[in-house]
C-alpha positions as CSV (number, residue, x, y, z in Angstrom):
1,M,100.8,177.6,153.9
2,V,100.8,180.0,156.7
3,L,104.6,179.8,157.0
4,S,104.9,180.5,153.3
5,N,102.8,183.5,153.7
6,I,104.9,184.7,156.5
7,H,108.0,184.3,154.6
8,I,106.5,186.2,151.7
9,H,105.8,189.1,154.1
10,I,109.0,189.2,155.6
11,N,110.7,189.2,152.2
12,S,108.3,191.9,151.1
13,I,109.2,193.9,154.2
14,S,112.9,193.3,153.6
15,H,112.4,194.6,150.1
16,I,110.7,197.8,151.3
17,V,113.5,198.5,154.0
18,S,116.1,197.8,151.3
19,C,114.4,200.3,148.8
20,I,114.0,203.0,151.4
21,S,117.6,202.6,152.5
22,K,118.8,203.4,149.1
23,T,116.9,206.7,149.1
24,H,118.3,209.9,150.7
25,H,116.2,209.6,153.8
26,S,117.4,207.4,156.8
27,P,115.0,204.4,157.0
28,R,115.1,204.1,160.7
29,H,113.9,207.7,161.7
30,F,110.3,208.4,160.8
31,S,109.3,210.0,164.0
32,P,107.9,213.7,163.7
33,L,110.8,214.9,166.1
34,H,113.3,213.4,163.7
35,I,111.6,214.9,160.5
36,L,111.4,218.3,162.1
37,I,114.6,218.5,164.3
38,S,117.3,216.0,164.0
39,C,117.2,214.8,160.3
40,H,120.1,216.6,158.6
41,Y,118.0,217.6,155.6
42,A,115.8,219.4,158.2
43,K,118.7,221.1,159.7
44,D,120.0,222.3,156.3
45,F,116.6,223.6,155.4
46,R,116.2,225.3,158.8
47,V,119.6,227.1,158.1
48,E,118.3,228.2,154.8
49,V,114.8,229.5,156.3
50,I,116.7,231.4,159.1
51,K,119.0,232.9,156.4
52,W,115.9,233.9,154.3
53,L,113.9,235.4,157.3
54,C,117.0,237.4,158.4
55,N,117.3,238.8,154.8
56,L,113.7,239.8,155.1
57,K,114.8,241.9,158.1
58,V,112.8,239.4,160.4
59,N,114.7,238.9,163.7
60,V,115.2,235.2,163.8
61,N,118.9,234.4,164.5
62,S,118.3,230.8,165.6
63,L,115.6,228.4,166.6
64,N,115.7,226.1,169.5
65,N,113.8,222.8,169.4
66,R,111.0,224.1,171.5
67,E,110.5,226.8,169.1
68,I,110.6,224.7,165.9
69,V,107.8,222.5,167.6
70,L,105.6,225.1,169.4
71,G,106.6,228.4,167.7
72,M,108.0,231.7,168.9
73,P,105.7,233.5,171.2
74,D,106.1,237.3,171.8
75,C,108.7,237.7,169.0
76,E,108.6,240.6,166.5
77,D,106.6,239.7,163.6
78,E,105.0,236.7,165.6
79,L,102.0,236.1,163.3
80,F,104.3,235.8,160.0
81,V,107.2,233.9,162.0
82,N,104.9,231.3,163.5
83,H,103.0,231.0,160.2
84,V,106.3,230.3,158.2
85,L,107.3,227.8,161.0
86,Q,104.0,226.0,160.5
87,I,104.1,225.9,156.8
88,A,107.8,224.7,157.1
89,K,106.9,222.0,159.3
90,Q,104.2,220.8,156.8
91,Y,106.5,221.2,153.9
92,L,109.2,219.1,155.7
93,Y,106.6,216.5,156.3
94,S,105.4,216.6,152.7
95,C,109.1,216.2,151.5
96,R,109.4,213.2,153.5
97,R,106.5,211.6,152.3
98,K,107.3,212.2,148.8
99,N,110.9,211.3,149.3
100,T,112.2,214.7,147.9
101,Y,114.8,217.2,149.2
102,P,113.2,220.3,151.0
103,L,114.3,223.4,148.9
104,I,114.1,227.0,150.1
105,N,112.7,228.2,146.6
106,V,110.0,225.6,146.4
107,F,109.0,226.6,150.1
108,I,109.0,230.4,149.1
109,A,106.7,229.5,146.2
110,R,104.4,227.7,148.7
111,L,104.4,230.7,150.9
112,K,103.5,233.1,148.0
113,K,100.6,230.9,147.0
114,I,99.4,231.1,150.6
115,Q,100.0,234.8,150.8
116,N,97.9,235.4,147.6
117,L,95.1,233.2,149.0
118,E,95.1,235.1,152.2
119,L,95.2,238.5,150.1
120,V,91.9,237.5,148.4
121,I,90.4,236.5,151.8
122,A,91.6,239.9,153.3
123,K,90.1,242.0,150.5
124,S,86.8,240.2,150.5
125,K,86.5,240.8,154.4
126,N,88.0,244.4,154.2
127,K,91.0,243.3,156.2
128,L,93.7,244.5,153.9
129,S,95.7,246.4,156.9
130,E,95.9,243.3,158.8
131,H,97.1,241.3,155.8
132,T,99.7,243.9,155.1
133,A,100.9,243.8,158.8
134,K,101.4,240.2,158.7
135,W,103.0,239.8,155.2
136,G,104.7,243.3,154.8
137,K,108.4,242.3,154.9
138,F,107.6,239.3,152.7
139,L,106.0,241.4,150.2
140,K,108.7,243.8,150.1
141,N,111.6,241.6,149.9
142,T,110.5,238.7,147.7
143,D,110.9,238.4,144.0
144,L,108.4,236.0,142.9
């Protein structure tokens, strides 16, 4: 009986791995560093985010692995850039869990929801100038 249960579990695991391998994500790489840095979907998404930030006139020409994981200290627009990086990491992880491709327009829509929520909070705390300082370039250049 125990051997048959082990056989059933092995077959179940083999089936799961087989199903995963048929999806667009690599079944062998589930580490956070892979999801954020080395996965080719993450790399393509990162290129899109950098291009989008440059279109906003935010000075981010490239990101090294340390900056992807830990953020960009002392950069122009530091608060906005690091918030975008954090949300991008969460979005990539969410896409991995849902087995979907990361898309820049979905990501920008997510940022817009966050910006709107922060706007409500900023107004309630009389901190609209701080909100505008953080989100100004996004607000000027995003058509949503």
